[in-house]
OpenMM code with the backbone's topology and positions (N, CA, C; nanometers):
from openmm import Vec3, app, unit

residues = "GLY GLN SER LEU LEU GLY ARG ARG ILE GLY GLU ILE ALA PHE GLY LEU TYR ALA SER MET GLU TYR LEU ALA ALA HIS GLY ALA THR PRO LEU PRO GLY SER GLU GLY GLU GLY HIS ARG LEU ILE LEU SER ARG ASP GLU THR GLY LEU TYR PRO GLU VAL ASP ALA LEU ALA ALA MET ALA PRO GLN ALA ALA VAL ALA LEU ARG THR ASP ASN ARG THR SER GLN LEU ALA ALA ALA CYS ALA GLY LEU GLY ILE ALA VAL LEU GLY HIS HIS VAL ALA ALA GLY SER GLY LEU VAL ARG LEU ASP SER PRO PRO LEU PRO SER ARG GLU ILE TRP LEU VAL GLN HIS GLU ASP THR ARG ASP VAL PRO ARG ILE ARG ALA VAL VAL GLU THR LEU VAL ASN ARG MET ARG ALA ALA ALA GLY LEU PHE ALA GLY ARG ASP GLN ALA ARG ALA GLY GLY SER ALA VAL GLY".split()
positions = [
    Vec3(0.0805, -0.1186, 0.0000),
    Vec3(0.0000, 0.0000, 0.0000),
    Vec3(0.0852, 0.1255, 0.0000),
    Vec3(0.0201, 0.2361, -0.0203),
    Vec3(0.0872, 0.3656, -0.0233),
    Vec3(0.0572, 0.4491, 0.1006),
    Vec3(0.0105, 0.3851, 0.2063),
    Vec3(-0.0267, 0.4594, 0.3261),
    Vec3(0.0951, 0.4961, 0.4088),
    Vec3(0.0864, 0.6121, 0.4704),
    Vec3(0.1915, 0.6588, 0.5599),
    Vec3(0.1383, 0.6620, 0.7019),
    Vec3(0.2253, 0.6307, 0.7951),
    Vec3(0.1926, 0.6400, 0.9367),
    Vec3(0.2737, 0.7547, 0.9946),
    Vec3(0.2103, 0.8401, 1.0702),
    Vec3(0.2816, 0.9520, 1.1303),
    Vec3(0.2410, 0.9700, 1.2743),
    Vec3(0.3383, 1.0143, 1.3527),
    Vec3(0.3068, 1.0499, 1.4900),
    Vec3(0.3972, 1.1631, 1.5348),
    Vec3(0.3406, 1.2461, 1.6176),
    Vec3(0.4138, 1.3600, 1.6727),
    Vec3(0.5073, 1.3054, 1.7796),
    Vec3(0.6361, 1.3377, 1.7668),
    Vec3(0.7322, 1.2849, 1.8640),
    Vec3(0.8002, 1.3954, 1.9440),
    Vec3(0.7661, 1.5190, 1.9167),
    Vec3(0.8269, 1.6264, 1.9928),
    Vec3(0.7878, 1.7624, 1.9419),
    Vec3(0.8513, 1.8609, 2.0002),
    Vec3(0.8249, 1.9995, 1.9640),
    Vec3(0.9540, 2.0789, 1.9808),
    Vec3(0.9785, 2.1695, 1.8898),
    Vec3(1.0920, 2.2594, 1.8991),
    Vec3(1.0392, 2.3962, 1.9400),
    Vec3(1.0887, 2.4463, 2.0520),
    Vec3(1.0548, 2.5811, 2.0968),
    Vec3(1.1735, 2.6720, 2.0648),
    Vec3(1.1446, 2.7989, 2.0465),
    Vec3(1.2446, 2.8960, 2.0060),
    Vec3(1.2570, 3.0070, 2.1091),
    Vec3(1.3714, 3.0700, 2.1086),
    Vec3(1.3952, 3.1844, 2.1951),
    Vec3(1.4806, 3.2871, 2.1229),
    Vec3(1.4898, 3.4033, 2.1835),
    Vec3(1.5756, 3.5093, 2.1318),
    Vec3(1.7111, 3.4976, 2.2001),
    Vec3(1.8180, 3.5011, 2.1212),
    Vec3(1.9531, 3.4840, 2.1741),
    Vec3(2.0473, 3.5900, 2.1185),
    Vec3(2.1422, 3.6293, 2.2036),
    Vec3(2.2467, 3.7228, 2.1632),
    Vec3(2.3723, 3.6918, 2.2431),
    Vec3(2.4849, 3.7383, 2.1934),
    Vec3(2.6114, 3.7170, 2.2641),
    Vec3(2.6253, 3.8179, 2.3780),
    Vec3(2.7105, 3.7859, 2.4734),
    Vec3(2.7398, 3.8780, 2.5833),
    Vec3(2.7984, 4.0086, 2.5288),
    Vec3(2.8826, 3.9975, 2.4259),
    Vec3(2.9433, 4.1165, 2.3663),
    Vec3(2.8369, 4.2069, 2.3034),
    Vec3(2.7437, 4.1452, 2.2336),
    Vec3(2.6361, 4.2234, 2.1731),
    Vec3(2.5554, 4.2944, 2.2820),
    Vec3(2.5208, 4.2215, 2.3874),
    Vec3(2.4402, 4.2802, 2.4950),
    Vec3(2.5155, 4.3906, 2.5676),
    Vec3(2.6462, 4.3752, 2.5830),
    Vec3(2.7254, 4.4798, 2.6470),
    Vec3(2.7226, 4.6080, 2.5642),
    Vec3(2.7219, 4.5936, 2.4331),
    Vec3(2.7222, 4.7094, 2.3444),
    Vec3(2.5825, 4.7685, 2.3219),
    Vec3(2.4785, 4.6816, 2.3216),
    Vec3(2.3439, 4.7267, 2.2836),
    Vec3(2.2406, 4.7154, 2.3947),
    Vec3(2.2743, 4.6507, 2.5035),
    Vec3(2.1804, 4.6344, 2.6136),
    Vec3(2.0847, 4.5199, 2.5904),
    Vec3(2.0147, 4.4830, 2.6959),
    Vec3(1.9188, 4.3726, 2.6904),
    Vec3(1.7772, 4.4247, 2.7066),
    Vec3(1.7498, 4.5436, 2.6539),
    Vec3(1.6169, 4.6024, 2.6619),
    Vec3(1.5151, 4.5081, 2.5995),
    Vec3(1.4079, 4.4766, 2.6713),
    Vec3(1.3061, 4.3875, 2.6124),
    Vec3(1.2533, 4.4436, 2.4807),
    Vec3(1.2478, 4.3584, 2.3799),
    Vec3(1.2096, 4.4051, 2.2471),
    Vec3(1.0647, 4.4513, 2.2356),
    Vec3(0.9692, 4.3813, 2.2915),
    Vec3(0.8326, 4.4301, 2.2700),
    Vec3(0.8124, 4.5726, 2.3201),
    Vec3(0.8843, 4.6116, 2.4257),
    Vec3(0.8686, 4.7459, 2.4803),
    Vec3(0.9488, 4.8508, 2.4059),
    Vec3(1.0613, 4.8126, 2.3500),
    Vec3(1.1516, 4.9096, 2.2881),
    Vec3(1.1312, 4.9241, 2.1386),
    Vec3(1.0504, 4.8381, 2.0783),
    Vec3(1.0310, 4.8369, 1.9330),
    Vec3(1.1601, 4.8008, 1.8599),
    Vec3(1.2626, 4.7601, 1.9354),
    Vec3(1.3881, 4.7189, 1.8749),
    Vec3(1.4840, 4.8319, 1.8449),
    Vec3(1.4494, 4.9535, 1.8841),
    Vec3(1.5365, 5.0670, 1.8549),
    Vec3(1.6753, 5.0437, 1.9151),
    Vec3(1.7773, 5.0610, 1.8329),
    Vec3(1.9142, 5.0418, 1.8774),
    Vec3(1.9626, 4.8978, 1.8673),
    Vec3(1.8762, 4.8080, 1.8251),
    Vec3(1.9149, 4.6670, 1.8133),
    Vec3(1.9360, 4.6297, 1.6671),
    Vec3(2.0062, 4.5170, 1.6485),
    Vec3(2.0280, 4.4580, 1.5164),
    Vec3(1.9744, 4.3154, 1.5204),
    Vec3(1.9107, 4.2754, 1.4118),
    Vec3(1.8480, 4.1436, 1.4057),
    Vec3(1.9146, 4.0547, 1.3019),
    Vec3(1.9124, 3.9271, 1.3316),
    Vec3(1.9551, 3.8236, 1.2377),
    Vec3(1.8270, 3.7529, 1.1945),
    Vec3(1.7891, 3.7705, 1.0697),
    Vec3(1.6602, 3.7216, 1.0209),
    Vec3(1.6800, 3.6229, 0.9062),
    Vec3(1.5709, 3.5596, 0.8663),
    Vec3(1.5758, 3.4725, 0.7491),
    Vec3(1.5569, 3.5577, 0.6241),
    Vec3(1.5959, 3.5029, 0.5109),
    Vec3(1.5730, 3.5714, 0.3827),
    Vec3(1.4286, 3.5531, 0.3393),
    Vec3(1.3685, 3.4460, 0.3856),
    Vec3(1.2327, 3.4107, 0.3445),
    Vec3(1.1311, 3.5024, 0.4127),
    Vec3(1.0438, 3.5607, 0.3357),
    Vec3(0.9391, 3.6459, 0.3916),
    Vec3(0.8006, 3.5936, 0.3540),
    Vec3(0.7904, 3.4623, 0.3371),
    Vec3(0.6630, 3.4020, 0.2957),
    Vec3(0.5850, 3.3455, 0.4131),
    Vec3(0.6367, 3.3614, 0.5337),
    Vec3(0.5676, 3.3076, 0.6496),
    Vec3(0.6082, 3.1660, 0.6850),
    Vec3(0.7119, 3.1129, 0.6180),
    Vec3(0.7567, 2.9769, 0.6486),
    Vec3(0.8320, 2.9696, 0.7809),
    Vec3(0.8751, 3.0837, 0.8311),
    Vec3(0.9479, 3.0908, 0.9576),
    Vec3(0.8715, 3.1821, 1.0542),
    Vec3(0.7586, 3.1378, 1.1076),
    Vec3(0.6777, 3.2270, 1.1916),
    Vec3(0.7513, 3.2751, 1.3160),
    Vec3(0.8464, 3.1961, 1.3654),
    Vec3(0.9219, 3.2396, 1.4827),
    Vec3(1.0121, 3.3588, 1.4493),
    Vec3(1.0675, 3.3613, 1.3294),
    Vec3(1.1511, 3.4737, 1.2863),
    Vec3(1.0625, 3.5941, 1.2537),
    Vec3(0.9485, 3.5686, 1.1928),
    Vec3(0.8539, 3.6769, 1.1645),
    Vec3(0.8086, 3.7442, 1.2942),
    Vec3(0.7944, 3.6656, 1.4015),
    Vec3(0.7539, 3.7216, 1.5314),
    Vec3(0.8605, 3.8171, 1.5833),
    Vec3(0.9883, 3.7818, 1.5666),
    Vec3(1.0959, 3.8721, 1.6081),
    Vec3(1.0898, 4.0014, 1.5286),
    Vec3(1.0757, 3.9930, 1.3986),
    Vec3(1.0695, 4.1133, 1.3150),
    Vec3(0.9513, 4.2013, 1.3556),
    Vec3(0.8383, 4.1401, 1.3901),
    Vec3(0.7208, 4.2175, 1.4317),
    Vec3(0.7421, 4.2837, 1.5676),
    Vec3(0.8189, 4.2194, 1.6569),
    Vec3(0.8481, 4.2751, 1.7891),
    Vec3(0.9404, 4.3955, 1.7805),
    Vec3(1.0218, 4.3997, 1.6772),
    Vec3(1.1283, 4.4995, 1.6693),
    Vec3(1.1294, 4.5708, 1.5349),
    Vec3(1.0220, 4.6420, 1.5000),
    Vec3(1.0170, 4.7057, 1.3675),
    Vec3(1.1205, 4.8179, 1.3497),
    Vec3(1.1724, 4.8707, 1.4580),
    Vec3(1.2717, 4.9789, 1.4487),
    Vec3(1.4152, 4.9271, 1.4442),
    Vec3(1.4342, 4.7969, 1.4604),
    Vec3(1.5687, 4.7399, 1.4620),
    Vec3(1.6272, 4.7344, 1.3218),
    Vec3(1.7576, 4.7434, 1.3149),
    Vec3(1.8289, 4.7274, 1.1877),
    Vec3(1.8469, 4.5786, 1.1612),
    Vec3(1.8520, 4.5410, 1.0358),
    Vec3(1.8776, 4.4023, 0.9990),
    Vec3(2.0279, 4.3871, 0.9770),
    Vec3(2.0910, 4.3027, 1.0588),
    Vec3(2.2351, 4.2801, 1.0487),
    Vec3(2.2667, 4.1761, 0.9428),
    Vec3(2.1796, 4.0767, 0.9305),
    Vec3(2.2045, 3.9658, 0.8383),
    Vec3(2.0738, 3.8962, 0.8071),
    Vec3(2.0601, 3.8531, 0.6832),
    Vec3(1.9482, 3.7673, 0.6426),
    Vec3(2.0066, 3.6397, 0.5852),
    Vec3(1.9701, 3.5277, 0.6447),
    Vec3(2.0115, 3.3973, 0.5943),
    Vec3(1.9104, 3.2931, 0.6392),
    Vec3(1.8840, 3.1972, 0.5538),
    Vec3(1.7929, 3.0885, 0.5890),
    Vec3(1.8667, 2.9721, 0.6535),
    Vec3(1.9965, 2.9833, 0.6651),
    Vec3(2.0777, 2.8765, 0.7216),
    Vec3(2.0888, 2.8951, 0.8724),
    Vec3(2.0331, 2.7998, 0.9488),
    Vec3(2.0324, 2.8111, 1.0953),
    Vec3(2.1733, 2.8089, 1.1532),
    Vec3(2.2644, 2.7359, 1.0919),
    Vec3(2.4026, 2.7333, 1.1395),
    Vec3(2.4661, 2.8706, 1.1230),
    Vec3(2.4372, 2.9374, 1.0124),
    Vec3(2.4885, 3.0733, 0.9902),
    Vec3(2.4257, 3.1715, 1.0878),
    Vec3(2.2980, 3.1543, 1.1188),
    Vec3(2.2333, 3.2412, 1.2174),
    Vec3(2.2997, 3.2259, 1.3536),
    Vec3(2.3273, 3.1011, 1.3925),
    Vec3(2.3954, 3.0749, 1.5191),
    Vec3(2.5337, 3.1394, 1.5184),
    Vec3(2.6108, 3.1198, 1.4117),
    Vec3(2.7457, 3.1763, 1.4028),
    Vec3(2.7416, 3.3288, 1.4092),
    Vec3(2.6453, 3.3889, 1.3414),
    Vec3(2.6333, 3.5350, 1.3423),
    Vec3(2.6000, 3.5863, 1.4822),
    Vec3(2.5110, 3.5184, 1.5518),
    Vec3(2.4779, 3.5591, 1.6889),
    Vec3(2.5997, 3.5438, 1.7795),
    Vec3(2.6714, 3.4342, 1.7660),
    Vec3(2.7928, 3.4118, 1.8468),
    Vec3(2.8984, 3.5179, 1.8185),
    Vec3(2.9035, 3.5662, 1.6956),
    Vec3(3.0004, 3.6687, 1.6569),
    Vec3(2.9581, 3.8087, 1.7005),
    Vec3(2.8379, 3.8196, 1.7594),
    Vec3(2.7929, 3.9489, 1.8094),
    Vec3(2.7249, 4.0373, 1.7080),
    Vec3(2.6781, 3.9788, 1.5960),
    Vec3(2.6135, 4.0600, 1.4923),
    Vec3(2.4751, 4.1101, 1.5319),
    Vec3(2.4055, 4.0369, 1.6204),
    Vec3(2.2712, 4.0810, 1.6569),
    Vec3(2.1959, 3.9747, 1.7335),
    Vec3(2.0655, 3.9927, 1.7376),
    Vec3(1.9743, 3.9029, 1.8072),
    Vec3(1.9164, 3.8049, 1.7058),
    Vec3(1.9170, 3.6778, 1.7406),
    Vec3(1.8650, 3.5738, 1.6516),
    Vec3(1.7574, 3.4933, 1.7221),
    Vec3(1.6663, 3.4401, 1.6439),
    Vec3(1.5704, 3.3417, 1.6926),
    Vec3(1.6315, 3.2052, 1.6646),
    Vec3(1.6533, 3.1296, 1.7713),
    Vec3(1.7140, 2.9977, 1.7560),
    Vec3(1.6347, 2.8953, 1.8344),
    Vec3(1.6329, 2.7729, 1.7843),
    Vec3(1.5790, 2.6639, 1.8631),
    Vec3(1.6634, 2.6513, 1.9895),
    Vec3(1.5996, 2.6264, 2.1022),
    Vec3(1.6743, 2.6179, 2.2272),
    Vec3(1.7834, 2.5111, 2.2193),
    Vec3(1.7539, 2.4026, 2.1492),
    Vec3(1.8535, 2.2958, 2.1356),
    Vec3(1.9743, 2.3416, 2.0535),
    Vec3(1.9533, 2.4346, 1.9623),
    Vec3(2.0625, 2.4873, 1.8804),
    Vec3(2.1511, 2.5796, 1.9643),
    Vec3(2.0897, 2.6628, 2.0466),
    Vec3(2.1642, 2.7605, 2.1261),
    Vec3(2.2317, 2.6991, 2.2488),
    Vec3(2.1855, 2.5830, 2.2924),
    Vec3(2.2413, 2.5203, 2.4128),
    Vec3(2.3911, 2.4984, 2.3974),
    Vec3(2.4655, 2.5433, 2.4957),
    Vec3(2.6094, 2.5230, 2.4953),
    Vec3(2.6873, 2.6181, 2.4071),
    Vec3(2.6200, 2.7152, 2.3455),
    Vec3(2.6864, 2.8075, 2.2526),
    Vec3(2.7487, 2.9276, 2.3223),
    Vec3(2.7099, 2.9506, 2.4469),
    Vec3(2.7560, 3.0699, 2.5171),
    Vec3(2.6655, 3.1897, 2.4955),
    Vec3(2.5628, 3.1753, 2.4139),
    Vec3(2.4688, 3.2846, 2.3920),
    Vec3(2.3778, 3.3012, 2.5131),
    Vec3(2.3239, 3.4204, 2.5278),
    Vec3(2.2324, 3.4524, 2.6368),
    Vec3(2.0909, 3.4524, 2.5817),
    Vec3(2.0018, 3.3847, 2.6521),
    Vec3(1.8601, 3.3846, 2.6144),
    Vec3(1.7946, 3.5095, 2.6697),
    Vec3(1.7275, 3.5834, 2.5822),
    Vec3(1.6624, 3.7076, 2.6214),
    Vec3(1.5177, 3.6827, 2.6602),
    Vec3(1.4681, 3.7633, 2.7516),
    Vec3(1.3261, 3.7562, 2.7853),
    Vec3(1.2457, 3.8018, 2.6651),
    Vec3(1.1392, 3.7304, 2.6365),
    Vec3(1.0505, 3.7685, 2.5265),
    Vec3(0.9178, 3.6967, 2.5448),
    Vec3(0.8149, 3.7466, 2.4777),
    Vec3(0.6897, 3.6708, 2.4763),
    Vec3(0.7152, 3.5352, 2.4091),
    Vec3(0.6292, 3.4376, 2.4336),
    Vec3(0.6472, 3.3075, 2.3669),
    Vec3(0.6468, 3.3233, 2.2150),
    Vec3(0.7356, 3.2489, 2.1514),
    Vec3(0.7442, 3.2493, 2.0056),
    Vec3(0.6756, 3.1249, 1.9505),
    Vec3(0.6312, 3.1292, 1.8257),
    Vec3(0.5707, 3.0083, 1.7673),
    Vec3(0.6685, 2.8908, 1.7740),
    Vec3(0.6155, 2.7731, 1.7990),
    Vec3(0.6988, 2.6525, 1.8047),
    Vec3(0.6683, 2.5656, 1.6827),
    Vec3(0.7458, 2.4603, 1.6683),
    Vec3(0.7255, 2.3667, 1.5566),
    Vec3(0.7146, 2.2258, 1.6105),
    Vec3(0.6240, 2.1519, 1.5549),
    Vec3(0.6084, 2.0113, 1.5917),
    Vec3(0.7079, 1.9268, 1.5128),
    Vec3(0.7528, 1.8195, 1.5753),
    Vec3(0.8396, 1.7227, 1.5078),
    Vec3(0.7580, 1.5956, 1.4877),
    Vec3(0.7484, 1.5550, 1.3640),
    Vec3(0.6713, 1.4358, 1.3292),
    Vec3(0.7630, 1.3299, 1.2710),
    Vec3(0.7347, 1.2083, 1.3042),
    Vec3(0.8031, 1.0939, 1.2462),
    Vec3(0.7034, 1.0254, 1.1544),
    Vec3(0.7383, 1.0150, 1.0283),
    Vec3(0.6486, 0.9554, 0.9287),
    Vec3(0.7215, 0.8388, 0.8635),
    Vec3(0.6494, 0.7298, 0.8508),
    Vec3(0.7075, 0.6132, 0.7859),
    Vec3(0.6024, 0.5466, 0.6984),
    Vec3(0.6497, 0.4736, 0.6032),
    Vec3(0.5609, 0.3990, 0.5156),
    Vec3(0.4971, 0.2873, 0.5969),
    Vec3(0.3679, 0.2676, 0.5780),
    Vec3(0.2944, 0.1658, 0.6538),
    Vec3(0.3569, 0.0267, 0.6389),
    Vec3(0.4093, -0.0022, 0.5220),
    Vec3(0.4680, -0.1348, 0.4975),
    Vec3(0.5927, -0.1610, 0.5822),
    Vec3(0.6517, -0.0553, 0.6403),
    Vec3(0.7740, -0.0732, 0.7194),
    Vec3(0.7466, -0.0871, 0.8688),
    Vec3(0.6212, -0.0768, 0.9069),
    Vec3(0.5835, -0.0763, 1.0480),
    Vec3(0.6343, -0.1984, 1.1241),
    Vec3(0.6316, -0.3148, 1.0643),
    Vec3(0.6690, -0.4378, 1.1335),
    Vec3(0.8076, -0.4902, 1.0966),
    Vec3(0.8857, -0.4113, 1.0249),
    Vec3(1.0224, -0.4515, 0.9915),
    Vec3(1.1088, -0.4247, 1.1151),
    Vec3(1.1705, -0.5294, 1.1710),
    Vec3(1.2419, -0.5134, 1.2987),
    Vec3(1.3465, -0.4017, 1.2988),
    Vec3(1.4276, -0.3895, 1.1967),
    Vec3(1.5325, -0.2865, 1.1982),
    Vec3(1.4723, -0.1462, 1.1896),
    Vec3(1.3630, -0.1320, 1.1166),
    Vec3(1.2953, -0.0018, 1.1079),
    Vec3(1.2287, 0.0298, 1.2415),
    Vec3(1.1639, -0.0684, 1.2998),
    Vec3(1.0998, -0.0489, 1.4299),
    Vec3(1.2033, -0.0082, 1.5351),
    Vec3(1.3229, -0.0695, 1.5291),
    Vec3(1.4290, -0.0360, 1.6243),
    Vec3(1.4723, 0.1103, 1.6079),
    Vec3(1.4847, 0.1566, 1.4857),
    Vec3(1.5223, 0.2960, 1.4610),
    Vec3(1.4119, 0.3894, 1.5103),
    Vec3(1.2878, 0.3566, 1.4795),
    Vec3(1.1744, 0.4388, 1.5222),
    Vec3(1.1707, 0.4478, 1.6741),
    Vec3(1.1834, 0.3356, 1.7419),
    Vec3(1.1795, 0.3362, 1.8887),
    Vec3(1.2951, 0.4171, 1.9466),
    Vec3(1.4126, 0.4065, 1.8865),
    Vec3(1.5278, 0.4834, 1.9333),
    Vec3(1.5032, 0.6332, 1.9158),
    Vec3(1.4529, 0.6718, 1.7993),
    Vec3(1.4243, 0.8132, 1.7759),
    Vec3(1.3196, 0.8668, 1.8737),
    Vec3(1.2148, 0.7912, 1.8944),
    Vec3(1.1086, 0.8342, 1.9861),
    Vec3(1.1636, 0.8482, 2.1278),
    Vec3(1.2413, 0.7504, 2.1717),
    Vec3(1.2970, 0.7552, 2.3075),
    Vec3(1.3959, 0.8704, 2.3245),
    Vec3(1.4782, 0.8928, 2.2237),
    Vec3(1.5750, 1.0037, 2.2320),
    Vec3(1.5043, 1.1390, 2.2333),
    Vec3(1.4009, 1.1524, 2.1524),
    Vec3(1.3253, 1.2780, 2.1512),
    Vec3(1.2552, 1.2994, 2.2844),
    Vec3(1.1991, 1.1962, 2.3399),
    Vec3(1.1329, 1.2060, 2.4703),
    Vec3(1.2343, 1.2484, 2.5771),
    Vec3(1.3530, 1.1872, 2.5749),
    Vec3(1.4566, 1.2189, 2.6733),
    Vec3(1.5083, 1.3617, 2.6582),
    Vec3(1.5056, 1.4145, 2.5371),
    Vec3(1.5583, 1.5484, 2.5110),
    Vec3(1.4493, 1.6556, 2.5100),
    Vec3(1.3296, 1.6216, 2.5518),
    Vec3(1.2171, 1.7166, 2.5455),
    Vec3(1.2484, 1.8470, 2.6185),
    Vec3(1.3124, 1.8401, 2.7336),
    Vec3(1.3464, 1.9610, 2.8076),
    Vec3(1.4424, 2.0502, 2.7315),
    Vec3(1.5388, 1.9911, 2.6649),
    Vec3(1.6347, 2.0667, 2.5840),
    Vec3(1.5635, 2.1375, 2.4698),
    Vec3(1.4769, 2.0663, 2.3986),
    Vec3(1.4039, 2.1264, 2.2866),
    Vec3(1.3059, 2.2335, 2.3327),
    Vec3(1.2546, 2.2194, 2.4558),
    Vec3(1.1595, 2.3167, 2.5095),
    Vec3(1.2285, 2.4380, 2.5708),
    Vec3(1.3595, 2.4275, 2.5981),
    Vec3(1.4316, 2.5385, 2.6579),
    Vec3(1.4171, 2.5480, 2.8080),
    Vec3(1.3731, 2.4416, 2.8716),
    Vec3(1.3602, 2.4440, 3.0173),
    Vec3(1.4983, 2.4437, 3.0815),
    Vec3(1.5079, 2.5105, 3.1939),
    Vec3(1.6302, 2.5154, 3.2748),
    Vec3(1.7448, 2.5901, 3.2087),
    Vec3(1.7152, 2.6736, 3.1103),
    Vec3(1.8196, 2.7591, 3.0526),
    Vec3(1.8121, 2.8948, 3.1191),
    Vec3(1.9263, 2.9511, 3.1508),
    Vec3(1.9301, 3.0836, 3.2111),
    Vec3(1.8949, 3.1888, 3.1070),
    Vec3(1.8242, 3.2906, 3.1536),
    Vec3(1.7892, 3.4038, 3.0667),
    Vec3(1.8705, 3.5242, 3.1091),
    Vec3(1.8710, 3.6251, 3.0238),
    Vec3(1.9344, 3.7527, 3.0600),
    Vec3(1.8660, 3.8013, 3.1872),
    Vec3(1.9410, 3.8462, 3.2819),
    Vec3(1.8841, 3.8873, 3.4095),
    Vec3(1.9002, 3.7781, 3.5137),
    Vec3(1.9475, 3.6594, 3.4722),
    Vec3(1.9847, 3.5561, 3.5676),
    Vec3(1.8776, 3.4587, 3.6077),
    Vec3(1.7525, 3.4756, 3.5675),
    Vec3(1.6494, 3.3808, 3.6096),
    Vec3(1.6496, 3.2581, 3.5213),
    Vec3(1.6182, 3.1453, 3.5800),
    Vec3(1.6117, 3.0204, 3.5027),
    Vec3(1.4709, 3.0033, 3.4506),
    Vec3(1.4606, 2.9383, 3.3386),
    Vec3(1.3325, 2.9100, 3.2755),
    Vec3(1.2847, 2.7749, 3.3240),
    Vec3(1.1555, 2.7591, 3.3400),
    Vec3(1.1057, 2.6260, 3.3651),
    Vec3(1.0432, 2.6150, 3.4956),
] * unit.nanometer
topology = app.Topology()
chain = topology.addChain("A")
for resn in residues:
    res = topology.addResidue(resn, chain)
    for name in ("N", "CA", "C"):
        topology.addAtom(name, app.Element.getBySymbol(name[0]), res)
């Protein structure tokens, strides 16, 4: 058959991140209140709504300058680490990078789905991979959600 089986196995939450150097130079003024004046943003090139979390940042900070536009998440991370501006990153991407999570309203999240062909459901090696992926995603749920990460101002999330 041509049927697909899918199940939601997790969620990616996003936050606003900047380097300590950037914050020292530009401050950690909350964006919704400041309209982004004096800040620089790292945004995607896409303006079709495919990145609602990035669109939310742009809407929060209409007065901010755009430092960089790239659809590559690795480049966004590198630019934020280099102090170019504020980026929207998945919490799992920013973890361990040395970036500071900024206070902000909740940003749109993304669901993670695992989809497989129905005919592979009972194949032992495929089932083993599926179970491993599901278990790893379940174990990493806190990382993807951004729980227990410090924010600017020193408070922990979660």
